[in-house]
N, C-alpha and C positions, 0 to 999 in steps of 0.2 A: 533868289532866282530859281533854286531847285524846286521850291514849293510851287512857284508860279508855273514852271514847266510841267509839273505833275498835274496841275489843275487843268491846263490846256489839253493834255493827253486824255484825261477822263472825259472832258466835254466832247472831244472829237470821237471817242469810242461810243459814247451814248448816242450821239447824233447819227452814227452810221450803223446802228443795230437794225437789222432787217425786221420788218413787221411780220408777225405770224398770220398767215392767211387761213382762215377757217373754212373748210369745205362743208357746205350745207348738205344735210342728210335728209332725204325725202322717202317716205313710204311710196311704193310702186303706184298705187291708185291715186295718191295725192299728186305725184309728179305728172301722171297722165292728165288729171283734172286741171292742173295749172299749166298744161301745154309746155312743160319743160322737156318732155321726151315723147318720142313715138315708139310704138311697140308692135312687133310682128311675131306671132307664135305659130309654129308648124309642128306637125308630128315628126317623131324621130324614128325612122325605120331601122336604125342601127341598134336600138335597145328595146327590150320588151316593155309592156305597159306598166309594169310594177317597179321599174328601176328609174330610167330617164326617158320617159315616153314623148317629151316635147322639147323643142329648142326655141329659145326666146332671143330675139334681136332687139336691142334697145339703142336708140339714137338720141343723143343729147342735142336738143334744138335751142338751148339757151346759150348765153354768152359767158357762162361761168362753169367751172368744173363742179360737178355734183356727185353725190353718192346716192344710189337708189337701192332700197331694201325690198326684196321680194320675200314676204313673210311666209313662214310655215302656215299652212291652212288656206293660202290663196287658191281660189277656184278658177279654172279655165273651162269654158264650155265650147261645144262644137255642135253644129247643126247636123253633121253626118256620122260622127263617131262618138266614142265614149267621152264624157266629161272627166276631168282629172282634178286632184287636189295635190298641191305642193307639199312635200314631206321633208324638205330641208330648206331653211332660210338661206338666201343668197344676198350678198352685198356687192354691188357693182359700181365702180368708180368710172365716170365718163368725163373726159375733157370736152370743151366746146366743140360741137359738130362731130364728136366721135361716136362710132357705132361698135357695139360688141355683141357677139352671139355666144350663147352657152346653153348646154342641155340642163334641164331642171329635173331634180329628183321629184317624182310625183307618182301617184297611183290612180287607177281607174275607180270611179265611183258609180259606174253603171255596168254591172256584170254582163247584161244581156245585149250590150251594144258592141259594135266592132272595134277592134284595136286601131290605134292611130297609124298613119303612114305619112310620108313626106309631103303628099299632095294636100293633106287636110290642114285647115287653119282653125285657130282657136281665138275666142274672145275672152278678155278678162271678166271674171265674175266677182262675187262678193268674197269676203273672208268667212271661212267655216266657223261655226259656233257649236257649243254643246259637246256631245259625246264625240262627234267626228273631229272637232278641233283638238280635243284632249288626246284622242288616239293618234292623230297625225303628229303631235308633238312627242308622244311616247315613241313612235316609230323613229323619229329623228334622234331622240336621246339614246336609243338602243341600237341605232344603225340597222334597223330591220328592213332594209331596202331589198326585200325578197318576197317569195310567195307567202310566207307566214304573215308578213305585214299586210300584203294584199288581201288574203283571206280574212284577216281581222277587219280591214276596211269594209269588205263586202258584208260582214256580219252586222255592221252598223247601217250601211246604205241599202243593202239588198236583202237583208234578213236571212242570209244563208246560215245553216246549222253551225253552231260553234265548234263541233268536232271536225269541220272542214279545215280548221286552223291546225293542220298537221303537216309534218314534213320530216326530213332527215334529222334535224336538230330537235330532238324530242323534249329536251329541257326548255328551250325557247318556245316551242309550240305550247307546252303546258302553261308557261308564264303568260303568253298572249291570250290563251283561252280563258285563263283566270282573270286577267286584267279586263278583257272585253266583257266577260260575264258580269264583273263588278260594275262596269259602266252601265250595262243594260239592266242591272239589278235583277239578274236571274241566276239560278244555281249553275255551277259548272257541271256540264253533262258527264255522265259516266263514259269512260273510254273503253271501247271494245277492241282488244288487241287482235282479234280474229277477223276484223273488218278490213278487207284489202284496200278500200278507198282511203282509209286513214292510217294504214300501217305501211310505212315506206321502207322497211328493213327486211321483211320476211317474204321472199319471193316464192316460198312454198305455198302461199295463199293463192298464187296464180293458177287458174284452171287451164287456160289455153293462151299461150304466149305468142306475142310478136316480138322479135328481137332485132337488134341492130348494133352497129359499132361505128365509132368515130375514131379515126387515126389523126393525131394532131401533135405538133411540136410547140412547146411553150418555151419562150426565150427566158422567162423568169418565173418565180413562184407566182401562182395565180389563184384567184377564186373562180372555180369552174363549176357550172351546173349544166345539166342536160334537161331541158323542159319540153313538154309536149303541149301543143296549142291546137285549138279546134279551127274550123273554117273561118271563124270571125277573128282569129288571132288572139283569142283569150286563153290563158294558161289553164290547163285542166289537171296537170300533174307534173311534178318533178320526177325525173327518172335517175338522176345522179347528182350528187352534191359533195364537193370537196373544196372548202374555202382555202386550203393550203396545198394545192396541187403543185408538186415540185417541178422545176424546169426540166426540159427534156422531152423525149418522144413518148407518147402514151397511146395505148389502145383502150378506149373507153367503151365498154359494153353496156347495153341497157335492154330492158324488156318491159312489157306491160301486158295486161290481161285483156284480150279482145272480146271476152264475154262481158266485160264491164264497160270498156270504152269501145262503143259500137258505131261511131260515126264512119262515114265512107272514106274520109281522109283526115289525116292529122299532119301537123308540121312539127318535126322534132328538131330542136335547135341547140347547138353547143354555144354556151354563153360564157365568155371569159371577161372577168372584171367588169361586168355590166354590159358588154358589147356582144352582139350576135356575130359569131365567126363562121358558123356552118348552119345551113338550113336543109333539112332532108324531108321530102314528102313521103308519107307512108299511107298505104291504102289497105288496112288490115282486112276489110271485108272482101277484098278481091283476091286475097292470097290463098 
């Protein structure tokens, strides 16, 4: 009797074991082609063009829960503003009928086009190949979601001089200059420490300065930059950078050389953890 009772218990347990449901994983472009999702992409005015310049909204139009991968290197194009390349892969799980919105890490691939804004829409393009794809993956691997990563992208897409890959983090700047030069199969250019355009530490190189100050309270330790943008919302120079700014009240001063940056207007922005917190308009030629 004991043996029989044990057999009945085992059969009952096996019969009531729940089946494991496998959630299908689709590449973003495949999911669009199969009409499993709809996609809407807009500019993100809360972030500069080299961090999270676009926001994507995906809606699951299928009857099953699915996972959608937006790969590193995915291109998005716009008829009015700069095209961008995704610099960090995203995996999004969607229940039937569910919609989700999230900003995407991406960078501009057209230096001479205007920056994005919330009114602009984007269309999915192809997946990048070659040097651009390799660099986008390197940026993700090293978390270079900053001006150094952007300048490196422009060295590939727009042919800017490799020495523009300069910033407050000199070690990372040298790494990316070298990495990008190797991709392009060109020598690493000699660096001139007396060139104000590429020297971010020596304010003694400034001939005629425009200055400003931001007063801001940070509730927690933050990555903080102050960056200067031209009339097209394209970054032209970082003026301050501290990835480990402590919590509390800060007076953050900045300056730049108006004999070098000669546009009629610039926008100087305080950026905390990738989000624009303060926007100041400066007109150095009118001062």
